[in-house]
N, C-alpha and C positions, 0 to 999 in steps of 0.2 A: 659270080661273087655271091656269097651267102648273104641272107638278110641282115645278119649281125654286122658283118664288115661293111656292107653297103650303107647301112644306117649310120654307123660310126664315121665312115668316110664323108657322107653328106652332112652329118652333124658338124664335122670339122670344117667343111667348106662353108657352112652357114656361119660358124664362129669366126672364120677368117674374114667374112664379109663385114662383121662387126668391126674388126680391127681396121679393115680398109676404109670404112666410113669415118673412123676416127682419124686415120692418116690423111684422108682428103681434107678434113678440116684443118689439121695441124699444118699441112703443106699449103693451105689456101689454094687448092687446085680449082681452076675455073670450072671443071666438070662437076664440082660440088653443087652448082646451081641446078643441075639436072636431077638431084636427089628428090626434089619435090614431086617429080613425075613418078619416081619409084613409090612415093607415099600414096599417090592416087591409084596407080596400077595395083600396088600391093593391097590396098584397102578393098578394092573391088574383088580381086582374086581371093583374098583371105575370107571375106564375108561369104562368097559363094561356096568355097571349099568347106568352111565350117558348117554352114546351114545345110548344104546338100550332100556332104559326105561324112564329116566328123560326127555331127549330131545323129543322123540315122544309124551309123555304125555303132555309136555309143549306146543308143537305145536298143539295138538288136543284141548287143553284147551283155547289157545289164539293164533290162527293161524296168526293174523295180527302182533302182537307185540312180540311174543315169539322169533323169530330169533334175533331181535334187543336186547332183554333182555338177551338172552344167550351170545351174543357178549359183552354186557355191563358188565355182571358178570365176564367174562374172562378178559376183558380189565381193569375193575375196580381193580381187585386183582393185575394185572400186574403193573398198575400205583402205587398202594399202596406199593408194594414191591420194587419198583425202585425209590421211592421218599422219603417216610417216613422211610423205612427200607433199610439201605444201604448195609446190608450183611445178608444173610439168607440162611440156608439149613437145611434139616432134619438130625438129628444125633447129636453126641456130639461135642460141640464147642471147637476147639483147638486154634483158633486165638484170644488169650486173648488180644493182643495189639489193636484189633479193638473194644474192649468193655470197654475202660477205663472210659467212661463217662456214667452216669446214663441214659442220654438222648438216647444213642444208644441202650442200652439194653431194655429200656421201649418202644422204637419204634418197636423193634421186637415183644414185647408182644402185642402192639397195632395191628400189622399186623396179628399175629396169632389169636387175639381176633376177628378180622373181619372174618377170616376163620371159626372159631368155631361158631360164630353167624349164619352164613349161613349154617353150618352143622345142627344146630337146625332148621332153616327155612326149610331145605330139609327134615328132618325127619318128622316135623309137616305137611308139604305139602303132603308128601307121604301118611300119615294116613288119611288126609282129603279126599283123593281120593280113596284109597283102602288099606286093610291090607297087600296085597302082595307088593305093591309099598313101603309102609312104612317099612316093614321088610327088603326089598332089600336095601333101602337107609340106614337104620340103620346099617346093616352089613357093607356096604361100608364105612360109617363114623367110625364105631367102630374099623375097622381094622387099621386105621391110627391114632387113638387116643393115644395109648401108645407111639409111636414115637413122637407125637406132644407134649405131656406133658414132655417127656424126653428132647426134644429140648429146650423148653422154660426154663426149670430148668437149663439146661446146660449153656444157654446164661447168666442167672442171676449169676451163679457161676463164669463164665468167666469174668464178669464185676466187680467182687469183692463183690457182694451181698452175704449174708449168706444163710444158708440152709432154714431158715424160708421164706426169700424172694423167693427162688426157689420154695418152695412148695406152697406158696401163689399165685405165678404166674400160676402154673399149676391149682390151684383151680379156679382162675379167668377164665381160658379157659373153664373149666367145667361149670361154672356158665353161661357163655355166650352161650354155647350150649343149656342149659336148657331155657334160656331167649328166644332164637330163636324159640324153640318149643312152648313156652307159647304164644309168639306174634302171630304166625300163627294160633293157636287155638283160640285166642281171636278175631281175625279177619279172619275167614276162607275164605272170599272173596278175600283176598290178595294172595291166592294160585295162581291166574292167573298170577301174576307177580313174586311171591316168588319161584315157582317151576322152571321156565326158568332161573331166575337170579341165583338160587342156582345150576342149571345144569351147567351154565357157570363157576361158582366158582369151582365146583367139577371137571370139565374137566381141569381147570387150575392146581388145586392142584395135580391131578393124573399125568397129562402129563408134567407139567413144574416144579413142586416141587419134586414129588416122583420119577418119571422115571429117572431124572439125578442122583439121589442117587443110584438107581439100577445100572445104567451104570458105576458108579465109581468102582464097585466091579469087579476084574478080573475074568475071566473064565465064564462059562455058567450057573453056579448054580443059580445065582440071576435072570437071564433071564428066566430060566425054572420055577422058583417060580412065576415070573410075569405072565407067561402064565398059570400057575396053578390057579392063581387068576381069570383069564378070564374063565378058564374051570369050576371053582366052580360056577361062575355065571350061566353058561349054565346048569350045573347039577341042580341047584336050580330051574331054569326055567322049566326044564324037569320034575322035581318031583312035582312042584307046582300044586295045583288043578286048573282046567280050570276057 
């Protein structure tokens, strides 16, 4: 399979995981409780992949502008989440009083849609450069997709929207992921900016969005799962062909 079709296929798979996360919430599936482990595992793997693969590749590709673009990706998401999105965290939303207006819930959807677009940019950029990098980024993205879809569906229900709106919101996140993959394949030259930008976004999502959710859990179990995510990255790197 060519890099183009492989990246589009995996982008679609990542997008479907968003929808599945929303479906788990709407159906009140008992397996939804396990999503917090995906958060911890995904945070560890994403942080390792971003720091040890995406950042070095971005610097090699664009040594002059990559550091600024990485910082811009990180700061851009921070600005978005603290201006357009007044309240956000991964997991089931219980603060119903903060989501009384449609504007608030849809601002969260907008913030997450920006994340997922850069998820797609990251996957597409990885496959433009190498299958190894593409697969590593896909795994990093996929691991947080179920909690992401779960989160947006939960926000919609907390704001009084129905189950259809919750599922449609999760579907929008999936579509934005696929759009990001498509854009970078349409203009492969944009990888020079797309990879470092998405590296900054990935670091933000892992360290600022996901790790605090890991730290909310008492005990050491979640911390150990976080480190397991880092270990899985090193294991894949060890087993990967040269």
